[in-house]
N, CA, C and O atoms as a GROMACS GRO file, in nm:
protein
  508
    1MET      N    1  11.476  12.346  13.026
    1MET     CA    2  11.401  12.384  12.907
    1MET      C    3  11.420  12.297  12.784
    1MET      O    4  11.534  12.258  12.760
    2ALA      N    5  11.319  12.263  12.702
    2ALA     CA    6  11.358  12.198  12.570
    2ALA      C    7  11.393  12.290  12.480
    2ALA      O    8  11.332  12.397  12.472
    3LYS      N    9  11.510  12.256  12.389
    3LYS     CA   10  11.520  12.344  12.311
    3LYS      C   11  11.423  12.340  12.146
    3LYS      O   12  11.400  12.237  12.083
    4LYS      N   13  11.378  12.488  12.105
    4LYS     CA   14  11.268  12.452  11.990
    4LYS      C   15  11.376  12.450  11.846
    4LYS      O   16  11.485  12.496  11.814
    5PHE      N   17  11.287  12.380  11.797
    5PHE     CA   18  11.348  12.345  11.644
    5PHE      C   19  11.325  12.486  11.551
    5PHE      O   20  11.207  12.523  11.549
    6THR      N   21  11.399  12.549  11.491
    6THR     CA   22  11.403  12.636  11.389
    6THR      C   23  11.466  12.559  11.251
    6THR      O   24  11.544  12.465  11.234
    7PHE      N   25  11.390  12.652  11.160
    7PHE     CA   26  11.426  12.612  11.040
    7PHE      C   27  11.489  12.740  10.974
    7PHE      O   28  11.421  12.841  10.960
    8LYS      N   29  11.634  12.732  10.930
    8LYS     CA   30  11.709  12.848  10.923
    8LYS      C   31  11.670  12.969  10.980
    8LYS      O   32  11.665  13.072  10.912
    9GLY      N   33  11.635  12.965  11.124
    9GLY     CA   34  11.607  13.085  11.210
    9GLY      C   35  11.446  13.112  11.226
    9GLY      O   36  11.400  13.206  11.290
   10LYS      N   37  11.386  13.036  11.172
   10LYS     CA   38  11.229  13.048  11.160
   10LYS      C   39  11.142  12.962  11.227
   10LYS      O   40  11.151  12.846  11.188
   11THR      N   41  11.051  12.984  11.329
   11THR     CA   42  10.991  12.880  11.388
   11THR      C   43  10.873  12.832  11.292
   11THR      O   44  10.846  12.890  11.186
   12VAL      N   45  10.803  12.720  11.343
   12VAL     CA   46  10.701  12.680  11.262
   12VAL      C   47  10.571  12.800  11.247
   12VAL      O   48  10.516  12.833  11.142
   13GLU      N   49  10.552  12.833  11.337
   13GLU     CA   50  10.452  12.963  11.326
   13GLU      C   51  10.506  13.053  11.207
   13GLU      O   52  10.430  13.062  11.110
   14GLU      N   53  10.618  13.115  11.200
   14GLU     CA   54  10.683  13.202  11.110
   14GLU      C   55  10.666  13.151  10.971
   14GLU      O   56  10.616  13.218  10.881
   15MET      N   57  10.724  12.991  10.952
   15MET     CA   58  10.711  12.951  10.818
   15MET      C   59  10.538  12.930  10.786
   15MET      O   60  10.495  12.944  10.672
   16GLN      N   61  10.474  12.906  10.871
   16GLN     CA   62  10.324  12.900  10.841
   16GLN      C   63  10.294  12.981  10.786
   16GLN      O   64  10.247  12.963  10.674
   17ALA      N   65  10.308  13.107  10.840
   17ALA     CA   66  10.240  13.243  10.753
   17ALA      C   67  10.335  13.298  10.661
   17ALA      O   68  10.329  13.421  10.653
   18MET      N   69  10.425  13.239  10.586
   18MET     CA   70  10.499  13.295  10.480
   18MET      C   71  10.428  13.240  10.383
   18MET      O   72  10.374  13.131  10.401
   19SER      N   73  10.417  13.310  10.262
   19SER     CA   74  10.363  13.246  10.116
   19SER      C   75  10.457  13.144  10.080
   19SER      O   76  10.561  13.130  10.144
   20LEU      N   77  10.425  13.070   9.979
   20LEU     CA   78  10.511  12.940   9.931
   20LEU      C   79  10.641  12.988   9.876
   20LEU      O   80  10.745  12.923   9.887
   21GLU      N   81  10.634  13.112   9.812
   21GLU     CA   82  10.759  13.167   9.733
   21GLU      C   83  10.837  13.219   9.824
   21GLU      O   84  10.957  13.201   9.803
   22GLU      N   85  10.796  13.301   9.956
   22GLU     CA   86  10.887  13.323  10.052
   22GLU      C   87  10.954  13.237  10.138
   22GLU      O   88  11.052  13.274  10.203
   23ALA      N   89  10.895  13.091  10.146
   23ALA     CA   90  10.963  12.979  10.218
   23ALA      C   91  11.047  12.915  10.092
   23ALA      O   92  11.161  12.880  10.121
   24ALA      N   93  11.009  12.897   9.964
   24ALA     CA   94  11.099  12.872   9.892
   24ALA      C   95  11.242  12.895   9.866
   24ALA      O   96  11.332  12.824   9.821
   25LYS      N   97  11.232  13.053   9.920
   25LYS     CA   98  11.365  13.115   9.918
   25LYS      C   99  11.466  13.050  10.039
   25LYS      O  100  11.588  13.055  10.030
   26LEU      N  101  11.414  13.005  10.122
   26LEU     CA  102  11.488  12.924  10.262
   26LEU      C  103  11.514  12.766  10.198
   26LEU      O  104  11.604  12.701  10.251
   27PHE      N  105  11.462  12.724  10.124
   27PHE     CA  106  11.488  12.588  10.093
   27PHE      C  107  11.635  12.560   9.958
   27PHE      O  108  11.678  12.638   9.872
   28ASP      N  109  11.670  12.434   9.988
   28ASP     CA  110  11.801  12.440   9.880
   28ASP      C  111  11.747  12.442   9.757
   28ASP      O  112  11.627  12.448   9.731
   29SER      N  113  11.876  12.434   9.649
   29SER     CA  114  11.855  12.464   9.517
   29SER      C  115  11.746  12.394   9.450
   29SER      O  116  11.668  12.454   9.376
   30ARG      N  117  11.736  12.240   9.478
   30ARG     CA  118  11.661  12.165   9.419
   30ARG      C  119  11.545  12.170   9.446
   30ARG      O  120  11.469  12.161   9.349
   31ALA      N  121  11.482  12.185   9.582
   31ALA     CA  122  11.379  12.218   9.612
   31ALA      C  123  11.314  12.369   9.598
   31ALA      O  124  11.195  12.393   9.622
   32ARG      N  125  11.404  12.460   9.559
   32ARG     CA  126  11.349  12.604   9.499
   32ARG      C  127  11.333  12.600   9.372
   32ARG      O  128  11.250  12.677   9.324
   33ARG      N  129  11.415  12.503   9.277
   33ARG     CA  130  11.375  12.520   9.159
   33ARG      C  131  11.249  12.451   9.106
   33ARG      O  132  11.185  12.500   9.013
   34ALA      N  133  11.200  12.292   9.190
   34ALA     CA  134  11.067  12.261   9.171
   34ALA      C  135  11.013  12.353   9.176
   34ALA      O  136  10.963  12.404   9.075
   35LEU      N  137  11.005  12.405   9.292
   35LEU     CA  138  10.852  12.490   9.356
   35LEU      C  139  10.850  12.611   9.244
   35LEU      O  140  10.740  12.658   9.217
   36SER      N  141  10.962  12.662   9.180
   36SER     CA  142  10.938  12.772   9.102
   36SER      C  143  10.867  12.774   8.970
   36SER      O  144  10.804  12.859   8.908
   37HIS      N  145  10.907  12.610   8.943
   37HIS     CA  146  10.807  12.564   8.819
   37HIS      C  147  10.663  12.565   8.828
   37HIS      O  148  10.590  12.581   8.730
   38GLY      N  149  10.619  12.546   8.956
   38GLY     CA  150  10.458  12.578   8.972
   38GLY      C  151  10.463  12.402   9.002
   38GLY      O  152  10.546  12.322   8.956
   39LEU      N  153  10.340  12.370   9.100
   39LEU     CA  154  10.292  12.268   9.105
   39LEU      C  155  10.180  12.203   9.000
   39LEU      O  156  10.098  12.272   8.940
   40THR      N  157  10.189  12.061   8.989
   40THR     CA  158  10.171  11.975   8.896
   40THR      C  159   9.977  11.962   8.949
   40THR      O  160   9.926  12.004   9.053
   41LYS      N  161   9.930  11.909   8.867
   41LYS     CA  162   9.746  11.871   8.888
   41LYS      C  163   9.751  11.829   9.063
   41LYS      O  164   9.704  11.880   9.165
   42ALA      N  165   9.827  11.718   9.034
   42ALA     CA  166   9.865  11.615   9.175
   42ALA      C  167   9.866  11.685   9.288
   42ALA      O  168   9.784  11.685   9.380
   43GLU      N  169   9.983  11.754   9.271
   43GLU     CA  170  10.042  11.835   9.384
   43GLU      C  171   9.939  11.930   9.433
   43GLU      O  172   9.918  11.937   9.554
   44LYS      N  173   9.862  12.016   9.334
   44LYS     CA  174   9.793  12.096   9.390
   44LYS      C  175   9.655  12.032   9.440
   44LYS      O  176   9.611  12.100   9.532
   45LYS      N  177   9.583  11.936   9.413
   45LYS     CA  178   9.525  11.848   9.465
   45LYS      C  179   9.559  11.809   9.594
   45LYS      O  180   9.473  11.831   9.680
   46LEU      N  181   9.659  11.759   9.628
   46LEU     CA  182   9.716  11.723   9.746
   46LEU      C  183   9.723  11.864   9.835
   46LEU      O  184   9.699  11.842   9.954
   47VAL      N  185   9.742  11.960   9.814
   47VAL     CA  186   9.754  12.079   9.880
   47VAL      C  187   9.604  12.102   9.928
   47VAL      O  188   9.567  12.132  10.042
   48GLU      N  189   9.545  12.085   9.842
   48GLU     CA  190   9.383  12.105   9.878
   48GLU      C  191   9.290  12.046   9.992
   48GLU      O  192   9.205  12.087  10.070
   49ASP      N  193   9.378  11.882   9.944
   49ASP     CA  194   9.329  11.761  10.067
   49ASP      C  195   9.385  11.816  10.180
   49ASP      O  196   9.310  11.790  10.274
   50ILE      N  197   9.508  11.897  10.226
   50ILE     CA  198   9.596  11.940  10.329
   50ILE      C  199   9.488  12.039  10.410
   50ILE      O  200   9.446  12.032  10.526
   51ARG      N  201   9.466  12.116  10.323
   51ARG     CA  202   9.392  12.231  10.385
   51ARG      C  203   9.213  12.199  10.415
   51ARG      O  204   9.145  12.274  10.484
   52MET      N  205   9.177  12.114  10.369
   52MET     CA  206   9.070  12.062  10.393
   52MET      C  207   9.037  11.960  10.496
   52MET      O  208   8.931  11.922  10.543
   53ASN      N  209   9.198  11.920  10.520
   53ASN     CA  210   9.208  11.796  10.639
   53ASN      C  211   9.133  11.854  10.764
   53ASN      O  212   9.141  11.970  10.804
   54ASP      N  213   9.061  11.752  10.820
   54ASP     CA  214   9.020  11.753  10.997
   54ASP      C  215   9.083  11.656  11.054
   54ASP      O  216   9.017  11.566  11.106
   55GLY      N  217   9.182  11.654  11.057
   55GLY     CA  218   9.235  11.554  11.124
   55GLY      C  219   9.283  11.396  11.116
   55GLY      O  220   9.346  11.326  11.195
   56LYS      N  221   9.216  11.367  10.965
   56LYS     CA  222   9.255  11.241  10.963
   56LYS      C  223   9.345  11.225  10.888
   56LYS      O  224   9.404  11.327  10.853
   57LEU      N  225   9.391  11.095  10.832
   57LEU     CA  226   9.471  11.044  10.743
   57LEU      C  227   9.469  11.122  10.614
   57LEU      O  228   9.359  11.133  10.560
   58VAL      N  229   9.580  11.183  10.552
   58VAL     CA  230   9.551  11.203  10.392
   58VAL      C  231   9.643  11.120  10.332
   58VAL      O  232   9.760  11.113  10.371
   59LYS      N  233   9.588  11.044  10.219
   59LYS     CA  234   9.670  10.932  10.145
   59LYS      C  235   9.698  11.023  10.004
   59LYS      O  236   9.624  11.097   9.940
   60THR      N  237   9.836  10.984   9.988
   60THR     CA  238   9.869  11.029   9.882
   60THR      C  239   9.996  10.926   9.773
   60THR      O  240  10.077  10.860   9.839
   61HIS      N  241  10.005  10.920   9.645
   61HIS     CA  242  10.067  10.839   9.564
   61HIS      C  243  10.189  10.956   9.514
   61HIS      O  244  10.273  10.922   9.430
   62CYS      N  245  10.188  11.072   9.564
   62CYS     CA  246  10.246  11.198   9.495
   62CYS      C  247  10.408  11.196   9.615
   62CYS      O  248  10.431  11.252   9.722
   63ARG      N  249  10.486  11.108   9.532
   63ARG     CA  250  10.590  11.085   9.622
   63ARG      C  251  10.682  11.210   9.580
   63ARG      O  252  10.737  11.255   9.680
   64ASP      N  253  10.709  11.269   9.481
   64ASP     CA  254  10.806  11.391   9.435
   64ASP      C  255  10.750  11.529   9.466
   64ASP      O  256  10.776  11.635   9.410
   65MET      N  257  10.659  11.502   9.578
   65MET     CA  258  10.609  11.636   9.623
   65MET      C  259  10.696  11.689   9.724
   65MET      O  260  10.718  11.615   9.821
   66VAL      N  261  10.761  11.826   9.721
   66VAL     CA  262  10.829  11.912   9.788
   66VAL      C  263  10.782  11.926   9.949
   66VAL      O  264  10.684  12.000   9.951
   67ILE      N  265  10.804  11.897  10.035
   67ILE     CA  266  10.729  11.915  10.200
   67ILE      C  267  10.700  12.048  10.212
   67ILE      O  268  10.809  12.094  10.246
   68ILE      N  269  10.621  12.142  10.205
   68ILE     CA  270  10.595  12.300  10.249
   68ILE      C  271  10.544  12.303  10.379
   68ILE      O  272  10.495  12.212  10.446
   69PRO      N  273  10.563  12.417  10.405
   69PRO     CA  274  10.524  12.478  10.552
   69PRO      C  275  10.391  12.441  10.591
   69PRO      O  276  10.367  12.442  10.711
   70GLU      N  277  10.278  12.402  10.490
   70GLU     CA  278  10.152  12.397  10.522
   70GLU      C  279  10.135  12.224  10.577
   70GLU      O  280  10.040  12.185  10.644
   71MET      N  281  10.226  12.155  10.541
   71MET     CA  282  10.210  12.010  10.554
   71MET      C  283  10.260  11.965  10.700
   71MET      O  284  10.245  11.851  10.745
   72VAL      N  285  10.329  12.086  10.777
   72VAL     CA  286  10.385  12.064  10.916
   72VAL      C  287  10.298  12.018  11.017
   72VAL      O  288  10.219  12.107  11.046
   73GLY      N  289  10.281  11.914  11.081
   73GLY     CA  290  10.186  11.848  11.152
   73GLY      C  291  10.093  11.771  11.099
   73GLY      O  292  10.003  11.729  11.171
   74ILE      N  293  10.097  11.746  10.996
   74ILE     CA  294   9.974  11.673  10.925
   74ILE      C  295  10.022  11.495  10.910
   74ILE      O  296  10.130  11.451  10.870
   75LYS      N  297   9.912  11.424  10.954
   75LYS     CA  298   9.949  11.309  10.928
   75LYS      C  299   9.933  11.242  10.817
   75LYS      O  300   9.813  11.256  10.791
   76MET      N  301  10.001  11.151  10.700
   76MET     CA  302  10.036  11.145  10.572
   76MET      C  303  10.036  11.013  10.561
   76MET      O  304  10.080  10.950  10.657
   77ALA      N  305   9.996  10.950  10.461
   77ALA     CA  306   9.998  10.817  10.398
   77ALA      C  307  10.099  10.835  10.269
   77ALA      O  308  10.066  10.897  10.168
   78ILE      N  309  10.232  10.766  10.289
   78ILE     CA  310  10.256  10.773  10.141
   78ILE      C  311  10.283  10.643  10.075
   78ILE      O  312  10.315  10.545  10.142
   79TYR      N  313  10.271  10.636   9.941
   79TYR     CA  314  10.218  10.498   9.894
   79TYR      C  315  10.398  10.444   9.843
   79TYR      O  316  10.478  10.513   9.778
   80ASN      N  317  10.418  10.327   9.887
   80ASN     CA  318  10.558  10.294   9.844
   80ASN      C  319  10.552  10.208   9.712
   80ASN      O  320  10.662  10.181   9.665
   81GLY      N  321  10.450  10.165   9.648
   81GLY     CA  322  10.435  10.070   9.536
   81GLY      C  323  10.356   9.965   9.575
   81GLY      O  324  10.299   9.904   9.485
   82LYS      N  325  10.336   9.926   9.705
   82LYS     CA  326  10.257   9.813   9.746
   82LYS      C  327  10.189   9.884   9.873
   82LYS      O  328  10.074   9.839   9.877
   83GLU      N  329  10.205   9.964   9.965
   83GLU     CA  330  10.095   9.982  10.066
   83GLU      C  331  10.143  10.140  10.116
   83GLU      O  332  10.255  10.180  10.085
   84PHE      N  333  10.074  10.205  10.176
   84PHE     CA  334  10.048  10.324  10.207
   84PHE      C  335  10.116  10.288  10.337
   84PHE      O  336  10.076  10.197  10.410
   85LEU      N  337  10.261  10.392  10.372
   85LEU     CA  338  10.335  10.397  10.480
   85LEU      C  339  10.302  10.517  10.553
   85LEU      O  340  10.358  10.617  10.507
   86PRO      N  341  10.214  10.541  10.674
   86PRO     CA  342  10.204  10.638  10.772
   86PRO      C  343  10.324  10.711  10.808
   86PRO      O  344  10.427  10.655  10.847
   87LEU      N  345  10.307  10.862  10.791
   87LEU     CA  346  10.419  10.961  10.821
   87LEU      C  347  10.342  11.089  10.891
   87LEU      O  348  10.238  11.148  10.859
   88ASP      N  349  10.436  11.108  11.000
   88ASP     CA  350  10.384  11.239  11.062
   88ASP      C  351  10.497  11.376  11.011
   88ASP      O  352  10.616  11.362  11.040
   89ILE      N  353  10.462  11.474  10.953
   89ILE     CA  354  10.526  11.575  10.921
   89ILE      C  355  10.567  11.659  11.002
   89ILE      O  356  10.484  11.717  11.072
   90LYS      N  357  10.734  11.694  11.018
   90LYS     CA  358  10.754  11.750  11.087
   90LYS      C  359  10.838  11.875  11.041
   90LYS      O  360  10.866  11.877  10.921
   91LEU      N  361  10.872  11.956  11.101
   91LEU     CA  362  10.955  12.106  11.042
   91LEU      C  363  11.099  12.039  10.993
   91LEU      O  364  11.143  12.077  10.884
   92GLU      N  365  11.167  11.948  11.064
   92GLU     CA  366  11.305  11.886  11.000
   92GLU      C  367  11.281  11.874  10.867
   92GLU      O  368  11.374  11.920  10.801
   93MET      N  369  11.183  11.826  10.797
   93MET     CA  370  11.144  11.748  10.721
   93MET      C  371  11.136  11.867  10.578
   93MET      O  372  11.156  11.828  10.463
   94LEU      N  373  11.107  12.006  10.611
   94LEU     CA  374  11.087  12.100  10.506
   94LEU      C  375  11.178  12.116  10.422
   94LEU      O  376  11.294  12.142  10.451
   95GLY      N  377  11.122  12.100  10.282
   95GLY     CA  378  11.233  12.091  10.150
   95GLY      C  379  11.263  11.969  10.089
   95GLY      O  380  11.309  11.961   9.975
   96HIS      N  381  11.234  11.844  10.184
   96HIS     CA  382  11.283  11.723  10.128
   96HIS      C  383  11.157  11.677  10.055
   96HIS      O  384  11.060  11.753  10.062
   97ARG      N  385  11.144  11.557   9.980
   97ARG     CA  386  11.052  11.508   9.896
   97ARG      C  387  10.978  11.399   9.996
   97ARG      O  388  11.037  11.336  10.084
   98LEU      N  389  10.849  11.392   9.967
   98LEU     CA  390  10.760  11.278  10.036
   98LEU      C  391  10.854  11.137  10.019
   98LEU      O  392  10.918  11.087  10.111
   99GLY      N  393  10.848  11.097   9.914
   99GLY     CA  394  10.908  10.960   9.893
   99GLY      C  395  11.052  10.934   9.948
   99GLY      O  396  11.098  10.820   9.939
  100GLU      N  397  11.115  11.022   9.998
  100GLU     CA  398  11.225  11.010  10.084
  100GLU      C  399  11.204  10.946  10.208
  100GLU      O  400  11.304  10.898  10.263
  101PHE      N  401  11.082  10.936  10.270
  101PHE     CA  402  11.053  10.891  10.397
  101PHE      C  403  10.947  10.804  10.382
  101PHE      O  404  10.862  10.793  10.471
  102SER      N  405  10.941  10.740  10.277
  102SER     CA  406  10.884  10.621  10.225
  102SER      C  407  10.931  10.525  10.169
  102SER      O  408  10.904  10.527  10.049
  103MET      N  409  11.010  10.414  10.210
  103MET     CA  410  11.114  10.366  10.115
  103MET      C  411  11.057  10.219  10.052
  103MET      O  412  10.997  10.129  10.110
  104THR      N  413  11.104  10.229   9.893
  104THR     CA  414  11.040  10.144   9.804
  104THR      C  415  11.081  10.007   9.806
  104THR      O  416  11.000   9.927   9.759
  105ARG      N  417  11.210   9.953   9.859
  105ARG     CA  418  11.289   9.893   9.852
  105ARG      C  419  11.290   9.829  10.007
  105ARG      O  420  11.278   9.898  10.108
  106GLN      N  421  11.310   9.671  10.007
  106GLN     CA  422  11.303   9.627  10.138
  106GLN      C  423  11.452   9.544  10.166
  106GLN      O  424  11.491   9.472  10.075
  107LYS      N  425  11.515   9.552  10.263
  107LYS     CA  426  11.614   9.464  10.301
  107LYS      C  427  11.599   9.288  10.257
  107LYS      O  428  11.502   9.219  10.291
  108VAL      N  429  11.707   9.240  10.184
  108VAL     CA  430  11.702   9.143  10.135
  108VAL      C  431  11.712   8.994  10.250
  108VAL      O  432  11.820   8.965  10.301
  109LYS      N  433  11.593   8.917  10.276
  109LYS     CA  434  11.602   8.811  10.366
  109LYS      C  435  11.606   8.673  10.300
  109LYS      O  436  11.513   8.608  10.254
  110HIS      N  437  11.775   8.637  10.308
  110HIS     CA  438  11.760   8.495  10.281
  110HIS      C  439  11.729   8.398  10.386
  110HIS      O  440  11.744   8.422  10.506
  111SER      N  441  11.680   8.271  10.332
  111SER     CA  442  11.626   8.156  10.430
  111SER      C  443  11.716   8.074  10.393
  111SER      O  444  11.826   8.098  10.345
  112SER      N  445  11.643   7.933  10.426
  112SER     CA  446  11.724   7.821  10.419
  112SER      C  447  11.665   7.766  10.320
  112SER      O  448  11.546   7.788  10.297
  113PRO      N  449  11.744   7.678  10.240
  113PRO     CA  450  11.668   7.614  10.106
  113PRO      C  451  11.554   7.520  10.130
  113PRO      O  452  11.537   7.458  10.235
  114GLY      N  453  11.492   7.516  10.043
  114GLY     CA  454  11.343   7.440  10.061
  114GLY      C  455  11.361   7.279  10.030
  114GLY      O  456  11.454   7.212   9.984
  115ILE      N  457  11.261   7.257  10.067
  115ILE     CA  458  11.259   7.107  10.098
  115ILE      C  459  11.298   7.013   9.992
  115ILE      O  460  11.249   7.027   9.880
  116GLY      N  461  11.392   6.907  10.019
  116GLY     CA  462  11.439   6.816   9.915
  116GLY      C  463  11.556   6.898   9.854
  116GLY      O  464  11.589   6.869   9.739
  117ALA      N  465  11.603   6.969   9.899
  117ALA     CA  466  11.709   7.057   9.798
  117ALA      C  467  11.843   7.044   9.883
  117ALA      O  468  11.839   7.034  10.006
  118THR      N  469  11.969   7.045   9.806
  118THR     CA  470  12.077   6.999   9.891
  118THR      C  471  12.123   7.177   9.962
  118THR      O  472  12.069   7.285   9.938
  119ARG      N  473  12.236   7.145  10.051
  119ARG     CA  474  12.272   7.284  10.116
  119ARG      C  475  12.336   7.348   9.993
  119ARG      O  476  12.335   7.471  10.001
  120SER      N  477  12.384   7.305   9.895
  120SER     CA  478  12.451   7.381   9.794
  120SER      C  479  12.361   7.427   9.694
  120SER      O  480  12.413   7.511   9.620
  121SER      N  481  12.258   7.402   9.671
  121SER     CA  482  12.175   7.427   9.572
  121SER      C  483  12.093   7.569   9.618
  121SER      O  484  12.010   7.626   9.548
  122LYS      N  485  12.142   7.615   9.765
  122LYS     CA  486  12.056   7.742   9.799
  122LYS      C  487  12.133   7.863   9.718
  122LYS      O  488  12.079   7.973   9.718
  123SER      N  489  12.258   7.844   9.649
  123SER     CA  490  12.323   7.985   9.638
  123SER      C  491  12.344   7.935   9.461
  123SER      O  492  12.442   7.981   9.401
  124VAL      N  493  12.269   7.861   9.403
  124VAL     CA  494  12.271   7.861   9.250
  124VAL      C  495  12.179   7.942   9.185
  124VAL      O  496  12.064   7.959   9.227
  125ALA      N  497  12.215   7.984   9.103
  125ALA     CA  498  12.113   8.077   9.031
  125ALA      C  499  12.025   8.000   8.922
  125ALA      O  500  12.058   7.909   8.845
  126LEU      N  501  11.895   8.066   8.940
  126LEU     CA  502  11.790   8.016   8.875
  126LEU      C  503  11.799   7.996   8.722
  126LEU      O  504  11.731   7.905   8.675
  127LYS      N  505  11.866   8.063   8.650
  127LYS     CA  506  11.880   8.052   8.525
  127LYS      C  507  12.019   7.972   8.466
  127LYS      O  508  12.037   7.959   8.345
   0.00000   0.00000   0.00000
C-alpha cells in the first residue's frame, strides 16, 4: 500500500477544510507573515480564478503568491518573464511561493565561435 503524504500530520482533505488563518499557522514564518498581511488585489483575483476554475489551466503573473490549500490539485501556468510554464500544484508545495517552481534563468549554453572567427576569439569580451 502506498504511503499517503501528509502536511504536518494533515491530509489534503483536512487542509482544504481549514480556513486560510488556520492553515497559515502550519506554514513556516515567512509564509505565515506574508499571509497575515492579507492578500494583494492580484492575489485575491488569482484565488477567485481558482475558485471559478472548471478544469482548465489558470495563468498568472503573480509569482510571489504563497501556495495555499485551495490551490492543491489545480493546473497552473506561471509566467517566468518570457513564457508561461505549466505546473501541477501538489500538497508538498504548500507554503512555498509560485515563483520557486518557475525558473527565470536558463543554463548558459556556449557554442563554437562564429564563421570567420579564430578559435581564440571565442573567449574575448565584447567591450
